[in-house]
BATOR-742644 format. One record per residue (C-alpha): residue number from 1; residue in three letters; x, y, z. Coordinates in steps of 0.05 Angstrom, whole numbers, plus 5000, padded with zeros to 4 digits. Layout:
# BATOR-742644
(NUM, "ALA", (X, Y, Z)),
...
END
This chain:
# BATOR-742644
(1, "UNK", (7516, 2920, 1249)),
(2, "UNK", (7495, 2847, 1257)),
(3, "UNK", (7491, 2833, 1331)),
(4, "UNK", (7501, 2759, 1348)),
(5, "UNK", (7524, 2764, 1420)),
(6, "UNK", (7459, 2762, 1459)),
(7, "UNK", (7488, 2713, 1510)),
(8, "UNK", (7536, 2770, 1530)),
(9, "UNK", (7480, 2822, 1535)),
(10, "UNK", (7415, 2842, 1503)),
(11, "UNK", (7386, 2910, 1484)),
(12, "UNK", (7336, 2937, 1532)),
(13, "UNK", (7265, 2924, 1507)),
(14, "UNK", (7227, 2990, 1492)),
(15, "UNK", (7171, 2967, 1538)),
(16, "UNK", (7221, 2955, 1594)),
(17, "UNK", (7254, 3023, 1582)),
(18, "UNK", (7187, 3059, 1586)),
(19, "UNK", (7169, 3024, 1651)),
(20, "UNK", (7236, 3043, 1682)),
(21, "UNK", (7236, 3117, 1664)),
(22, "UNK", (7187, 3142, 1717)),
(23, "UNK", (7231, 3112, 1771)),
(24, "UNK", (7292, 3149, 1745)),
(25, "UNK", (7255, 3215, 1745)),
(26, "UNK", (7192, 3232, 1785)),
(27, "UNK", (7186, 3169, 1828)),
(28, "UNK", (7254, 3177, 1861)),
(29, "UNK", (7236, 3159, 1933)),
(30, "UNK", (7277, 3112, 1976)),
(31, "UNK", (7236, 3048, 1983)),
(32, "UNK", (7256, 3043, 2057)),
(33, "UNK", (7223, 3110, 2072)),
(34, "UNK", (7154, 3110, 2104)),
(35, "UNK", (7127, 3171, 2069)),
(36, "UNK", (7087, 3170, 2004)),
(37, "UNK", (7147, 3176, 1958)),
(38, "UNK", (7180, 3118, 1992)),
(39, "UNK", (7116, 3076, 1990)),
(40, "UNK", (7111, 3088, 1915)),
(41, "UNK", (7181, 3060, 1905)),
(42, "UNK", (7167, 3002, 1952)),
(43, "UNK", (7103, 2984, 1915)),
(44, "UNK", (7141, 2983, 1850)),
(45, "UNK", (7193, 2934, 1878)),
(46, "UNK", (7137, 2890, 1906)),
(47, "UNK", (7103, 2888, 1838)),
(48, "UNK", (7168, 2870, 1803)),
(49, "UNK", (7181, 2816, 1855)),
(50, "UNK", (7112, 2788, 1842)),
(51, "UNK", (7124, 2787, 1767)),
(52, "UNK", (7189, 2750, 1774)),
(53, "UNK", (7158, 2701, 1823)),
(54, "UNK", (7104, 2685, 1773)),
(55, "UNK", (7156, 2670, 1720)),
(56, "UNK", (7196, 2625, 1768)),
(57, "UNK", (7133, 2593, 1798)),
(58, "UNK", (7155, 2611, 1868)),
(59, "UNK", (7137, 2655, 1928)),
(60, "UNK", (7155, 2728, 1921)),
(61, "UNK", (7191, 2729, 1989)),
(62, "UNK", (7241, 2677, 1962)),
(63, "UNK", (7271, 2728, 1913)),
(64, "UNK", (7331, 2769, 1933)),
(65, "UNK", (7348, 2826, 1885)),
(66, "UNK", (7423, 2837, 1873)),
(67, "UNK", (7468, 2881, 1831)),
(68, "UNK", (7483, 2826, 1779)),
(69, "UNK", (7482, 2752, 1764)),
(70, "UNK", (7554, 2749, 1788)),
(71, "UNK", (7535, 2778, 1855)),
(72, "UNK", (7478, 2728, 1860)),
(73, "UNK", (7528, 2671, 1848)),
(74, "UNK", (7575, 2700, 1900)),
(75, "UNK", (7518, 2708, 1950)),
(76, "UNK", (7498, 2635, 1939)),
(77, "UNK", (7568, 2606, 1950)),
(78, "UNK", (7594, 2653, 2003)),
(79, "UNK", (7527, 2659, 2038)),
(80, "UNK", (7518, 2584, 2043)),
(81, "UNK", (7588, 2573, 2068)),
(82, "UNK", (7583, 2628, 2120)),
(83, "UNK", (7516, 2603, 2147)),
(84, "UNK", (7525, 2528, 2141)),
(85, "UNK", (7601, 2518, 2140)),
(86, "UNK", (7649, 2515, 2198)),
(87, "UNK", (7638, 2455, 2242)),
(88, "UNK", (7587, 2426, 2193)),
(89, "UNK", (7639, 2427, 2138)),
(90, "UNK", (7673, 2471, 2087)),
(91, "UNK", (7669, 2428, 2024)),
(92, "UNK", (7641, 2456, 1959)),
(93, "UNK", (7629, 2418, 1893)),
(94, "UNK", (7626, 2456, 1827)),
(95, "UNK", (7627, 2434, 1754)),
(96, "UNK", (7686, 2450, 1709)),
(97, "UNK", (7641, 2487, 1660)),
(98, "UNK", (7614, 2539, 1708)),
(99, "UNK", (7616, 2614, 1695)),
(100, "UNK", (7676, 2647, 1727)),
(101, "UNK", (7630, 2679, 1778)),
(102, "UNK", (7624, 2610, 1808)),
(103, "UNK", (7692, 2580, 1791)),
(104, "UNK", (7733, 2640, 1813)),
(105, "UNK", (7693, 2649, 1876)),
(106, "UNK", (7704, 2576, 1894)),
(107, "UNK", (7778, 2583, 1880)),
(108, "UNK", (7783, 2646, 1922)),
(109, "UNK", (7748, 2612, 1980)),
(110, "UNK", (7797, 2554, 1975)),
(111, "UNK", (7858, 2599, 1969)),
(112, "UNK", (7838, 2636, 2033)),
(113, "UNK", (7827, 2572, 2071)),
(114, "UNK", (7752, 2581, 2078)),
(115, "UNK", (7733, 2521, 2036)),
(116, "UNK", (7758, 2459, 2001)),
(117, "UNK", (7734, 2451, 1930)),
(118, "UNK", (7721, 2391, 1884)),
(119, "UNK", (7713, 2406, 1810)),
(120, "UNK", (7672, 2354, 1771)),
(121, "UNK", (7686, 2349, 1697)),
(122, "UNK", (7640, 2340, 1637)),
(123, "UNK", (7639, 2296, 1576)),
(124, "UNK", (7658, 2316, 1505)),
(125, "UNK", (7586, 2339, 1494)),
(126, "UNK", (7590, 2389, 1552)),
(127, "UNK", (7545, 2347, 1596)),
(128, "UNK", (7556, 2337, 1670)),
(129, "UNK", (7539, 2268, 1697)),
(130, "UNK", (7492, 2271, 1757)),
(131, "UNK", (7524, 2208, 1786)),
(132, "UNK", (7593, 2239, 1781)),
(133, "UNK", (7568, 2300, 1819)),
(134, "UNK", (7537, 2257, 1873)),
(135, "UNK", (7600, 2216, 1879)),
(136, "UNK", (7639, 2279, 1895)),
(137, "UNK", (7592, 2297, 1952)),
(138, "UNK", (7619, 2282, 2022)),
(139, "UNK", (7591, 2284, 2092)),
(140, "UNK", (7620, 2354, 2100)),
(141, "UNK", (7595, 2382, 2033)),
(142, "UNK", (7560, 2447, 2044)),
(143, "UNK", (7541, 2466, 1973)),
(144, "UNK", (7539, 2439, 1902)),
(145, "UNK", (7535, 2487, 1843)),
(146, "UNK", (7520, 2465, 1771)),
(147, "UNK", (7493, 2513, 1719)),
(148, "UNK", (7428, 2503, 1682)),
(149, "UNK", (7451, 2526, 1612)),
(150, "UNK", (7524, 2535, 1595)),
(151, "UNK", (7540, 2606, 1574)),
(152, "UNK", (7590, 2585, 1520)),
(153, "UNK", (7561, 2524, 1486)),
(154, "UNK", (7488, 2533, 1505)),
(155, "UNK", (7484, 2461, 1528)),
(156, "UNK", (7434, 2449, 1584)),
(157, "UNK", (7447, 2406, 1645)),
(158, "UNK", (7398, 2358, 1679)),
(159, "UNK", (7398, 2399, 1742)),
(160, "UNK", (7337, 2364, 1769)),
(161, "UNK", (7372, 2296, 1766)),
(162, "UNK", (7435, 2327, 1795)),
(163, "UNK", (7397, 2357, 1854)),
(164, "UNK", (7361, 2292, 1867)),
(165, "UNK", (7426, 2252, 1866)),
(166, "UNK", (7460, 2302, 1912)),
(167, "UNK", (7403, 2300, 1962)),
(168, "UNK", (7404, 2224, 1963)),
(169, "UNK", (7478, 2226, 1980)),
(170, "UNK", (7472, 2281, 2032)),
(171, "UNK", (7403, 2310, 2048)),
(172, "UNK", (7431, 2373, 2081)),
(173, "UNK", (7476, 2394, 2023)),
(174, "UNK", (7450, 2456, 1989)),
(175, "UNK", (7445, 2457, 1913)),
(176, "UNK", (7453, 2521, 1872)),
(177, "UNK", (7445, 2531, 1797)),
(178, "UNK", (7466, 2590, 1754)),
(179, "UNK", (7405, 2599, 1709)),
(180, "UNK", (7427, 2665, 1678)),
(181, "UNK", (7426, 2636, 1607)),
(182, "UNK", (7363, 2594, 1618)),
(183, "UNK", (7311, 2648, 1631)),
(184, "UNK", (7273, 2662, 1567)),
(185, "UNK", (7299, 2599, 1535)),
(186, "UNK", (7272, 2546, 1582)),
(187, "UNK", (7214, 2540, 1630)),
(188, "UNK", (7249, 2556, 1696)),
(189, "UNK", (7208, 2527, 1754)),
(190, "UNK", (7255, 2540, 1812)),
(191, "UNK", (7221, 2495, 1862)),
(192, "UNK", (7209, 2437, 1814)),
(193, "UNK", (7283, 2435, 1796)),
(194, "UNK", (7297, 2411, 1867)),
(195, "UNK", (7351, 2463, 1879)),
(196, "UNK", (7357, 2509, 1939)),
(197, "UNK", (7383, 2572, 1903)),
(198, "UNK", (7381, 2598, 1832)),
(199, "UNK", (7416, 2658, 1801)),
(200, "UNK", (7389, 2705, 1747)),
(201, "UNK", (7410, 2769, 1710)),
(202, "UNK", (7365, 2823, 1680)),
(203, "UNK", (7410, 2844, 1622)),
(204, "UNK", (7408, 2775, 1591)),
(205, "UNK", (7332, 2780, 1580)),
(206, "UNK", (7325, 2850, 1550)),
(207, "UNK", (7327, 2884, 1618)),
(208, "UNK", (7378, 2933, 1647)),
(209, "UNK", (7449, 2919, 1667)),
(210, "UNK", (7466, 2923, 1741)),
(211, "UNK", (7407, 2882, 1765)),
(212, "UNK", (7405, 2809, 1784)),
(213, "UNK", (7368, 2762, 1831)),
(214, "UNK", (7379, 2701, 1874)),
(215, "UNK", (7321, 2655, 1888)),
(216, "UNK", (7329, 2624, 1957)),
(217, "UNK", (7281, 2568, 1974)),
(218, "UNK", (7238, 2584, 2035)),
(219, "UNK", (7270, 2555, 2097)),
(220, "UNK", (7341, 2560, 2069)),
(221, "UNK", (7384, 2611, 2105)),
(222, "UNK", (7447, 2644, 2079)),
(223, "UNK", (7495, 2695, 2107)),
(224, "UNK", (7488, 2765, 2078)),
(225, "UNK", (7550, 2788, 2042)),
(226, "UNK", (7529, 2861, 2039)),
(227, "UNK", (7508, 2885, 2108)),
(228, "UNK", (7479, 2950, 2131)),
(229, "UNK", (7406, 2971, 2128)),
(230, "UNK", (7377, 2901, 2125)),
(231, "UNK", (7342, 2907, 2058)),
(232, "UNK", (7318, 2845, 2021)),
(233, "UNK", (7298, 2811, 2086)),
(234, "UNK", (7368, 2821, 2114)),
(235, "UNK", (7398, 2781, 2057)),
(236, "UNK", (7427, 2838, 2015)),
(237, "UNK", (7432, 2907, 2045)),
(238, "UNK", (7434, 2972, 2006)),
(239, "UNK", (7382, 3018, 1977)),
(240, "UNK", (7349, 2980, 1921)),
(241, "UNK", (7358, 2998, 1848)),
(242, "UNK", (7284, 3013, 1839)),
(243, "UNK", (7286, 3028, 1764)),
(244, "UNK", (7330, 2967, 1750)),
(245, "UNK", (7285, 2921, 1791)),
(246, "UNK", (7223, 2948, 1756)),
(247, "UNK", (7256, 2935, 1690)),
(248, "UNK", (7276, 2865, 1710)),
(249, "UNK", (7205, 2847, 1730)),
(250, "UNK", (7176, 2871, 1664)),
(251, "UNK", (7232, 2839, 1622)),
(252, "UNK", (7223, 2772, 1656)),
(253, "UNK", (7149, 2772, 1644)),
(254, "UNK", (7158, 2792, 1571)),
(255, "UNK", (7210, 2738, 1554)),
(256, "UNK", (7168, 2686, 1588)),
(257, "UNK", (7105, 2706, 1549)),
(258, "UNK", (7144, 2704, 1484)),
(259, "UNK", (7186, 2643, 1500)),
(260, "UNK", (7152, 2588, 1460)),
(261, "UNK", (7147, 2627, 1395)),
(262, "UNK", (7215, 2660, 1402)),
(263, "UNK", (7255, 2597, 1420)),
(264, "UNK", (7226, 2561, 1360)),
(265, "UNK", (7245, 2619, 1314)),
(266, "UNK", (7314, 2626, 1343)),
(267, "UNK", (7328, 2551, 1338)),
(268, "UNK", (7313, 2555, 1264)),
(269, "UNK", (7359, 2614, 1255)),
(270, "UNK", (7415, 2577, 1290)),
(271, "UNK", (7406, 2515, 1247)),
(272, "UNK", (7410, 2560, 1186)),
(273, "UNK", (7475, 2591, 1209)),
(274, "UNK", (7507, 2527, 1231)),
(275, "UNK", (7489, 2489, 1168)),
(276, "UNK", (7515, 2544, 1123)),
(277, "UNK", (7582, 2548, 1159)),
(278, "UNK", (7592, 2473, 1168)),
(279, "UNK", (7574, 2462, 1095)),
(280, "UNK", (7626, 2511, 1070)),
(281, "UNK", (7684, 2510, 1120)),
(282, "UNK", (7731, 2449, 1124)),
(283, "UNK", (7749, 2419, 1191)),
(284, "UNK", (7699, 2460, 1231)),
(285, "UNK", (7680, 2429, 1298)),
(286, "UNK", (7610, 2437, 1326)),
(287, "UNK", (7620, 2441, 1401)),
(288, "UNK", (7568, 2414, 1450)),
(289, "UNK", (7510, 2366, 1443)),
(290, "UNK", (7458, 2397, 1397)),
(291, "UNK", (7405, 2352, 1427)),
(292, "UNK", (7412, 2389, 1494)),
(293, "UNK", (7429, 2458, 1468)),
(294, "UNK", (7383, 2516, 1488)),
(295, "UNK", (7355, 2557, 1431)),
(296, "UNK", (7395, 2616, 1407)),
(297, "UNK", (7466, 2586, 1410)),
(298, "UNK", (7515, 2567, 1354)),
(299, "UNK", (7581, 2542, 1382)),
(300, "UNK", (7637, 2526, 1333)),
(301, "UNK", (7712, 2517, 1333)),
(302, "UNK", (7759, 2527, 1275)),
(303, "UNK", (7827, 2491, 1277)),
(304, "UNK", (7883, 2535, 1251)),
(305, "UNK", (7847, 2599, 1269)),
(306, "UNK", (7857, 2644, 1330)),
(307, "UNK", (7793, 2668, 1364)),
(308, "UNK", (7818, 2739, 1376)),
(309, "UNK", (7836, 2748, 1303)),
(310, "UNK", (7771, 2717, 1280)),
(311, "UNK", (7730, 2764, 1323)),
(312, "UNK", (7771, 2824, 1297)),
(313, "UNK", (7758, 2805, 1225)),
(314, "UNK", (7684, 2794, 1238)),
(315, "UNK", (7679, 2860, 1275)),
(316, "UNK", (7709, 2896, 1215)),
(317, "UNK", (7655, 2862, 1173)),
(318, "UNK", (7601, 2889, 1220)),
(319, "UNK", (7587, 2823, 1256)),
(320, "UNK", (7588, 2823, 1332)),
(321, "UNK", (7602, 2754, 1361)),
(322, "UNK", (7646, 2725, 1416)),
(323, "UNK", (7694, 2669, 1431)),
(324, "UNK", (7655, 2645, 1492)),
(325, "UNK", (7641, 2681, 1557)),
(326, "UNK", (7641, 2757, 1548)),
(327, "UNK", (7678, 2761, 1615)),
(328, "UNK", (7737, 2723, 1586)),
(329, "UNK", (7733, 2737, 1511)),
(330, "UNK", (7798, 2775, 1513)),
(331, "UNK", (7836, 2720, 1548)),
(332, "UNK", (7896, 2692, 1509)),
(333, "UNK", (7883, 2620, 1532)),
(334, "UNK", (7829, 2574, 1505)),
(335, "UNK", (7762, 2571, 1539)),
(336, "UNK", (7761, 2530, 1604)),
(337, "UNK", (7694, 2501, 1580)),
(338, "UNK", (7723, 2474, 1515)),
(339, "UNK", (7784, 2448, 1552)),
(340, "UNK", (7739, 2412, 1602)),
(341, "UNK", (7704, 2380, 1542)),
(342, "UNK", (7772, 2353, 1519)),
(343, "UNK", (7773, 2393, 1455)),
(344, "UNK", (7840, 2393, 1419)),
(345, "UNK", (7878, 2457, 1438)),
(346, "UNK", (7887, 2475, 1365)),
(347, "UNK", (7811, 2476, 1356)),
(348, "UNK", (7795, 2505, 1424)),
(349, "UNK", (7838, 2566, 1407)),
(350, "UNK", (7792, 2581, 1348)),
(351, "UNK", (7725, 2582, 1384)),
(352, "UNK", (7666, 2623, 1360)),
(353, "UNK", (7600, 2634, 1396)),
(354, "UNK", (7542, 2666, 1359)),
(355, "UNK", (7478, 2678, 1398)),
(356, "UNK", (7416, 2705, 1365)),
(357, "UNK", (7360, 2747, 1394)),
(358, "UNK", (7292, 2777, 1384)),
(359, "UNK", (7313, 2824, 1329)),
(360, "UNK", (7356, 2774, 1289)),
(361, "UNK", (7330, 2761, 1219)),
(362, "UNK", (7344, 2709, 1164)),
(363, "UNK", (7381, 2763, 1126)),
(364, "UNK", (7426, 2775, 1186)),
(365, "UNK", (7441, 2702, 1190)),
(366, "UNK", (7458, 2696, 1116)),
(367, "UNK", (7504, 2757, 1118)),
(368, "UNK", (7538, 2732, 1182)),
(369, "UNK", (7549, 2663, 1152)),
(370, "UNK", (7583, 2694, 1091)),
(371, "UNK", (7626, 2737, 1137)),
(372, "UNK", (7647, 2677, 1179)),
(373, "UNK", (7664, 2635, 1118)),
(374, "UNK", (7706, 2692, 1088)),
(375, "UNK", (7741, 2706, 1155)),
(376, "UNK", (7761, 2635, 1168)),
(377, "UNK", (7787, 2627, 1096)),
(378, "UNK", (7826, 2692, 1102)),
(379, "UNK", (7858, 2674, 1169)),
(380, "UNK", (7876, 2603, 1148)),
(381, "UNK", (7906, 2629, 1084)),
(382, "UNK", (7947, 2680, 1122)),
(383, "UNK", (7971, 2628, 1171)),
(384, "UNK", (7992, 2583, 1114)),
(385, "UNK", (7949, 2526, 1140)),
(386, "UNK", (7945, 2496, 1070)),
(387, "UNK", (7871, 2478, 1078)),
(388, "UNK", (7821, 2482, 1021)),
(389, "UNK", (7791, 2551, 1011)),
(390, "UNK", (7715, 2548, 1020)),
(391, "UNK", (7669, 2577, 0968)),
(392, "UNK", (7643, 2641, 0996)),
(393, "UNK", (7567, 2641, 1003)),
(394, "UNK", (7562, 2566, 0993)),
(395, "UNK", (7497, 2534, 1017)),
(396, "UNK", (7464, 2601, 1030)),
END
């Protein structure tokens, strides 16, 4: 199997797994308990929080552990609106290329009458204009949310400029960024970005599924969405997932330590794959601005090809890839991100996202390129598109 879907999830690093195991077995105490077993669990959480704080260049008390990146996004939007909405306003601004954890949450808040929402578009390169975001901000805008790295195209946004523009327009408006795809690919300095909240997920960085985090700038207050025992400084109740949190702390520290070398290597792998496919497949569209794309992403679209069929053929060839967000890869409609970019529907319906990782090799890339070239030729031929058949293995 050639796994090229690391933006969907990553395998747990062996070092991470080893660090987690004691907290699944012998160190089983509840971290809220005052006895020795509880203190052991609490100390492990504190150490993990410190590790993540070092990676984010922030204070450890600013980190709220959650059950996922999606929960972190929900906590940011719903928590900000609950604490700062009402008489102060109910307006939210989001970009059109956000993960569904942000877009669907904003839509639900609007449908239930809790908020009004403005969606800001992007250009054809998948870039969101900071001035356009600021222009959407009103006196009653509670929150702005724009992601740091898009999960489909890998294109990064100038979140620092967006945050500064928003604050100039309305100093009390909170700014949130979904940085789930940024950790391990970019230096993520939470405070320096100028945002108030930032979401993360462990399983995108070789940590366990079911663990996420929301960084909340000191002095910013949000309404808890899970209430009960008052864990996480009353911001997210529920007995903490000690093993998951331990794994997240170790995983974050590891990907940060390896970031410079690994991003350079992954960028070269992606260039190799993209050049091979573009050189052999007619009418392929490279989606997103390569100048601003984070390492590890190849984002392509094939007119005349259906994404679901392409992924099926690739899967039968032993290549795991996706058509965009893993949460929506089975959807029959084209990606909302590619639609926001203005991509022709015929091309957007044939999207392919390949994301490499720590174990990906040159040989994997060459085999995957041959599989993509064959699959596109096969599907176009079957559809009677009448396009030139590429030479399998060309430019490899």
